[in-house]
C-alpha positions, 0 to 999 in steps of 0.5 A, a space after each residue: 715043451 720049454 717056454 723058449 721052444 714054445 715061443 719059437 714055435 708060435 713065432 715061426 707059425 705066425 710067419 707061415 701063410 694060412 688058408 685065409 691069406 690073400 697071397 697075390 693079385 686078386 687073392 687065391 689064383 686071381 679069383 677075387 674071392 675071399 678064401 673063407 665065408 666070414 662076413 666083411 663089413 658092408 658099411 664104413 667111413 672115417 669113423 665107422 668100421 675103420 680099424 686103422 690107416 697107415 700113410 705109405 712112403 709114397 704113392 702107387 696103384 699096386 694092390 696089397 697082399 695078406 700073409 698071416 699077420 702081415 700086409 705087403 704093398 709097393 710104392 715109389 718115392 723120390 720123384 713125381 710123388 704128387 703128380 707131374 708138377 712135383 716131378 723133380 729129379 728122376 734119378 732120385 726115384 726109388 721103388 719100395 716094398 713095405 711090410 705092415 703089421 696087420 693088427 696095428 697098421 705099423 710099418 714093420 720094415 721098408 725095403 727100397 730099390 733105386 730105379 734103373 735108369 733111364 726110366 720113363 718120365 712121369 706124365 701123359 697116360 704113363 701117369 695113370 700107372 706110375 712106378 708101382 703098379 705090380 702087386 707082389 706075391 708070397 708063398 707064406 715064407 718069402 715075398 716077391 716084388 716085381 719092380 718093372 725095369 728095376 727087376 724082380 726082388 725076393 725077400 724073406 718076411 723079415 725084409 732080408 733080400 734073398 735074390 734079384 733078377 733083371 727081366 728087361 728094360 724096354 719102354 711101353 710103345 704106347 707110353 702106358 707103362 707096365 702093370 702085370 703082376 707075378 704069380 707062383 706055381 709050386 717052386 716056380 715064380 712066374 714073372 710077366 715082363 710083358 712090357 719090359 722084354 715082351 716075355 714071361 719068365 720062370 724063376 726058381 723061387 728059392 734061388 732066383 735061377 732062371 728056369 725058362 723064358 717065353 718071348 713073343 711079340 704077341 705080348 705087346 699090348 697086354 697088361 693082364 696077370 696070368 692064372 693057373 687053369 688046371 695044368 695050364 698057365 693062361 693069359 689073354 693077349 690081343 686077339 687070342 688066349 694062350 695056354 702055357 706049360 707053367 713048368 717049362 714056359 712052352 706054349 701048349 695051345 691058343 684060341 682066337 676070339 678077341 678082336 681088340 689090339 690091347 688087353 688091360 684086364 686078366 683072365 679068370 677061370 673055374 679050373 677048366 674054362 678060361 674067360 677073357 674079356 676085351 673092350 672097344 669092340 673086342 668082344 669076350 670069349 670062354 675057352 675050355 683049357 687044354 689041348 694042343 695047338 690051335 683049339 679055337 674050333 674045338 674048345 670055344 665054349 661061347 663068344 659074346 659082346 664087350 666085357 669089362 674094360 680095365 677091371 677084371 670080372 669076378 666069377 662066382 657061383 656060375 656067374 660073371 660079375 663086373 661094374 664098368 663106369 655106370 653099368 653093372 653086368 652079370 652073365 651066365 658063365 656056362 652060356 655067356 648069356 647076359 643076366 642083367 645089365 643095370 645102370 647104377 644111380 648115384 647117391 645124388 639122383 644122377 648116375 655114378 661116374 667112373 671119374 678116371 683121370 686124364 693124362 697130365 692130371 693131378 697125379 697120384 698125390 693130387 685131388 679127386 679126378 674127373 673126366 671120362 678116361 679109361 674107367 676104374 682100375 681096381 677089380 671087384 672082389 667078393 666076400 660072403 656073397 657080396 661084391 665090392 667095387 672100388 672107383 678111382 674117386 674112392 667110392 666103394 659100392 657093395 652089391 649083393 650077388 644074385 640074378 638081380 642087381 641089388 646095391 647094398 651101400 656106398 662107402 667113402 673115407 672122408 678126407 682121402 680124395 686121392 686116386 684109388 686104383 688098387 684092388 682090395 685084399 680080403 682076409 678073415 673078415 677084414 678088407 684092406 683098401 689102398 688109396 694112392 698113399 694110404 692103406 686102410 683096414 676095414 673090419 668090425 
């Protein structure tokens, strides 16, 4: 093989995803579990196990994804980048998809899209989501970004735009903004435009052609991201769990069991069962996937008390784990029986606080938030038998998974007091942590 051909093959192979990728929100099929068992550091700081940090073009709360030697993340610029007090001219608002070199942290390219107007004003509870809450998704050859009202945009890995599509421009009726992330099913890009048009869409990932649209008023009050449960596309909505045909967008089955009028987290699955959790008295439920029509009576495996509020739990080794505010919880996934419900002591001797911001607070570029609010936004992730939980104030708790709660460490990166709402990504013994305006690579 000639030197030129060898270099071409090496370059091409480096641009194709691998089994160690973290290609979507919460990694492979939204599981939150690292695709390999390589150990990730359990301790770090601004001077320990921090390989690099990169300042992003603006703030955001979307999560990073990993594709081979590249990291992709979204943010916004031009308007309200330092909280409501810095709002300025909303017509200058832009959304960005940023590509970062995994080895060095260098920004390789940055594609921006002017925001479709009129856009929602920054402030109140909308400020808790902002304009970059949707995590991109990749098939290892292209990357797909959902920019809310500004549509869906497909790029190749060099940043060339391949196609774009509109999916609606509605405002959220509660003023909370939009957050659900796109996923892939074979050649179908599934976009949950649950706020923008109260619908899910299926697009041909190669051409951008709309394959199907599944509209429903029942999507109102939903901020979760769907998962693939066997042959079904599953998502929780207020009051129910739904299973769709991912190739056609047709509803196959539904089940009751949740009582809340909003669902802020995502369902998780073991491939055959779907686990959905609500809050504020909404309860939780496990549903066997499959069937036709109303499967509440036949497919309900268990119902239980409230679960995680905003963060999506992680299902690992037959147990469901999550941390909500000051409480760490573990349940048996088969029965729903609680294994532990442990209060977490703070490093100062008291209990930890979720430190969630209130509407009209300091915003994504401002200082550390205080108050009760809605709890932490990031979802827990797992690597090598350890759970990583990110609080909005930037403290990362690391706990050993098992039948008893065992806190291993608490980690912060000194000097970054901004909002931490993004779920980390894990790939090949490295953890990629995103604060409002900074991306970090944690690794030994």
